[in-house]
C-alpha positions as CSV (number, residue, x, y, z in Angstrom):
1,M,-0.2,0.2,0.0
2,T,1.3,3.4,-0.9
3,V,1.5,6.7,1.5
4,D,-0.7,8.1,-0.7
5,T,-3.5,5.2,-0.6
6,G,-3.0,4.7,3.2
7,R,-3.8,8.6,3.6
8,V,-6.9,7.9,1.6
9,V,-8.1,5.0,3.1
10,R,-7.5,6.5,7.1
11,K,-9.4,10.0,5.7
12,T,-12.3,7.1,4.5
13,W,-12.6,5.2,7.9
14,L,-11.8,8.8,10.2
15,T,-15.0,9.9,7.8
16,V,-17.3,6.6,8.2
17,E,-16.0,6.6,12.1
18,F,-17.1,10.6,12.3
19,V,-20.9,10.4,11.1
20,A,-21.4,6.8,12.9
21,L,-20.8,8.5,16.1
22,F,-21.5,11.8,16.2
23,F,-24.4,10.9,14.5
24,G,-25.3,7.1,14.0
25,L,-25.4,6.7,18.1
26,T,-26.8,10.3,18.7
27,G,-29.7,9.2,16.8
28,L,-29.8,6.0,18.2
29,F,-30.0,7.3,22.2
30,A,-32.7,9.6,20.7
31,V,-35.0,6.7,19.2
32,Y,-34.3,4.4,21.9
33,L,-33.5,6.2,25.4
34,R,-35.3,9.3,25.0
35,G,-36.1,10.8,28.0
36,V,-33.3,9.4,29.4
37,S,-30.3,11.2,31.4
38,P,-26.9,11.1,29.1
39,L,-25.0,12.6,32.0
40,P,-23.8,9.1,33.1
41,F,-22.8,8.7,29.3
42,L,-20.9,11.4,29.5
43,A,-19.4,10.9,32.4
44,A,-18.5,7.3,30.7
45,I,-17.3,9.1,27.9
46,T,-15.1,12.1,30.0
47,V,-13.0,9.8,31.3
48,G,-12.6,7.5,27.9
49,L,-11.3,10.6,26.3
50,V,-8.9,11.7,28.3
51,I,-7.4,8.4,28.7
52,Y,-7.6,8.4,24.9
53,L,-6.1,12.2,24.5
54,R,-3.4,11.4,26.6
55,R,-2.0,8.3,24.9
56,T,-2.0,10.4,21.5
57,G,-0.1,12.8,20.9
58,F,-2.4,16.2,22.9
59,D,-1.4,19.0,24.3
60,R,-1.9,18.8,27.5
61,C,-1.8,21.9,28.8
62,N,-5.2,22.0,26.2
63,F,-7.3,21.0,29.2
64,R,-7.0,24.2,30.8
65,R,-4.4,27.1,28.8
66,A,-6.0,29.7,31.7
67,D,-3.3,32.3,30.6
68,T,-6.1,32.5,27.6
69,L,-9.3,33.4,29.1
70,R,-8.4,36.7,30.7
71,P,-7.5,37.9,26.9
72,A,-10.9,36.4,25.6
73,L,-13.4,37.8,28.5
74,P,-14.1,41.2,27.3
75,A,-15.0,39.8,23.7
76,I,-16.6,36.5,25.9
77,L,-18.7,39.3,28.2
78,T,-19.9,41.6,25.4
79,L,-21.4,38.9,23.4
80,W,-22.8,37.4,26.1
81,A,-24.9,40.2,26.9
82,I,-25.9,41.2,24.1
83,S,-27.5,37.4,23.2
84,A,-28.2,37.8,27.0
85,M,-30.8,40.7,25.9
86,A,-31.9,39.4,22.7
87,L,-32.9,36.5,24.1
88,A,-35.0,37.5,27.3
89,A,-36.9,39.7,24.8
90,A,-37.0,37.2,22.4
91,V,-39.0,35.4,25.4
92,A,-40.4,38.2,26.4
93,V,-42.3,38.6,24.0
94,L,-42.7,35.6,22.6
95,R,-43.6,33.4,26.0
96,P,-43.5,35.9,28.6
97,G,-45.0,33.3,31.2
98,S,-41.8,31.8,30.9
99,L,-39.5,34.6,31.4
100,F,-37.3,34.0,34.0
101,D,-39.3,31.2,35.2
102,L,-36.9,29.0,37.0
103,P,-35.3,31.7,38.8
104,R,-38.5,32.9,39.7
105,E,-40.4,29.1,40.3
106,R,-37.4,26.6,41.4
107,P,-34.7,28.8,43.0
108,L,-32.7,25.9,44.4
109,I,-32.9,24.1,41.0
110,W,-31.6,27.5,39.3
111,V,-28.4,27.8,41.8
112,L,-27.7,24.0,41.3
113,I,-27.5,24.6,37.6
114,L,-25.4,27.7,37.8
115,V,-22.9,25.1,40.5
116,F,-22.9,21.6,38.6
117,Y,-24.1,22.5,35.2
118,P,-20.4,23.5,33.7
119,L,-18.9,20.7,35.4
120,V,-20.9,17.8,34.9
121,S,-22.3,18.8,31.1
122,V,-20.1,21.6,30.0
123,Y,-16.4,20.5,30.3
124,P,-17.7,17.0,29.1
125,Q,-19.2,18.5,26.1
126,E,-16.2,20.4,25.0
127,L,-14.0,17.8,25.8
128,L,-16.4,15.8,23.1
129,F,-16.7,18.4,20.6
130,R,-13.7,20.4,20.5
131,A,-10.8,18.7,21.8
132,F,-11.3,15.4,20.8
133,L,-13.0,16.2,17.9
134,F,-10.2,18.7,16.7
135,H,-7.7,16.1,17.2
136,R,-9.2,12.9,16.3
137,Y,-10.8,14.3,12.6
138,A,-7.7,17.4,11.6
139,P,-7.2,14.1,8.9
140,I,-10.3,15.0,6.9
141,F,-11.2,18.6,8.1
142,G,-8.5,20.4,8.7
143,D,-7.7,23.1,11.3
144,G,-9.9,25.9,9.6
145,S,-14.2,27.0,8.9
146,R,-14.8,23.1,7.8
147,M,-13.5,21.2,11.7
148,I,-15.3,24.8,12.8
149,A,-18.7,23.4,10.6
150,A,-17.9,19.6,11.7
151,S,-18.2,20.8,15.5
152,A,-20.5,22.9,15.5
153,I,-22.7,20.4,13.4
154,A,-22.2,17.3,16.0
155,F,-22.8,19.7,18.7
156,G,-26.1,20.9,17.1
157,F,-26.9,17.9,16.2
158,A,-26.6,15.4,19.7
159,H,-29.1,17.9,21.2
160,F,-31.5,16.3,19.0
161,I,-31.8,14.1,21.8
162,V,-34.0,16.9,24.1
163,G,-36.6,16.3,21.4
164,N,-37.2,19.8,19.6
165,W,-35.7,21.4,16.3
166,I,-35.0,24.5,18.4
167,S,-32.0,23.5,20.8
168,V,-30.3,21.6,17.9
169,L,-30.2,25.2,15.4
170,L,-29.5,27.4,18.6
171,S,-27.1,24.4,19.6
172,A,-25.5,24.5,16.3
173,A,-24.8,28.4,15.9
174,A,-23.6,28.0,19.4
175,G,-21.5,25.7,18.7
176,T,-20.2,27.2,15.8
177,L,-18.7,30.0,18.3
178,F,-17.4,27.7,21.0
179,A,-15.5,26.2,18.2
180,A,-14.1,29.4,16.4
181,R,-13.4,29.5,20.5
182,Y,-11.3,26.8,20.8
183,R,-9.7,27.5,17.7
184,R,-8.2,30.3,18.5
185,T,-7.3,29.5,22.2
186,R,-6.5,25.4,22.1
187,S,-8.3,26.2,25.7
188,L,-10.7,23.6,27.4
189,L,-10.6,25.6,30.2
190,T,-11.5,29.2,28.1
191,T,-14.4,27.5,25.7
192,S,-16.2,25.4,28.8
193,V,-16.6,28.9,30.4
194,E,-18.6,31.0,27.4
195,H,-20.0,27.0,26.9
196,A,-21.3,27.2,30.7
197,L,-22.4,30.8,30.0
198,Y,-24.6,30.1,27.3
199,G,-25.8,27.1,28.5
200,I,-27.0,29.0,32.6
201,L,-28.4,31.9,30.5
202,V,-30.8,29.8,28.8
203,F,-31.9,28.0,31.7
204,T,-32.5,31.8,33.1
205,V,-34.3,33.2,30.6
206,G,-37.1,30.5,30.2
207,L,-36.0,28.4,27.3
208,G,-34.4,25.7,29.6
209,D,-37.5,23.2,28.5
210,F,-35.9,23.5,25.3
211,F,-32.5,21.7,26.9
212,Y,-33.3,19.5,29.2
213,H,-33.4,16.0,28.9
214,G,-36.4,15.1,30.2
215,A,-38.7,17.5,28.1
216,A,-38.0,14.6,25.3
217,T,-40.7,11.7,26.7
218,A,-40.6,8.0,25.4
């Protein structure tokens, strides 16, 4: 087998693997485990991904790279503030009864989300859809716009398990932002902070039912 043939075979295999992992398994989960919490699966995946990345040449500094957070914060917070005002206004017009319903009606649940959501959901997702995806599938997507698009589409489709297309579309848009941020900073910490801000935002302003897995009943 020539070098070129080997590269073609590897790219073909990686393409099939990418589709199977990020679309096939998500589809099966949505059909057969609808309404089941994905968090235990995310926990197991996180352990496996950390082991895989540490053994395959992944730059371990990317797990944190805390020095990139402070320079990125002004841009992150500015865009987040604009998004917060836009989403709050949209909910106030389209779903006025839902505006800030979680902090108003279930403040304890809201506080628990503020504390645990970044740890048990955000970081594992960033590990999978940014660190692993960028590291594993660079041979087929490169390191530019195609990689950002692949990450965003996979991230958006993963939210199909909650049973509505609003979460898929909003997550794909957010995934574009997170993927672009990771490409610039190579910092899971920075992208996780940004991801957590937007996740907490949707639960706070009254859109949590579009993203909560329990809303997708079997």
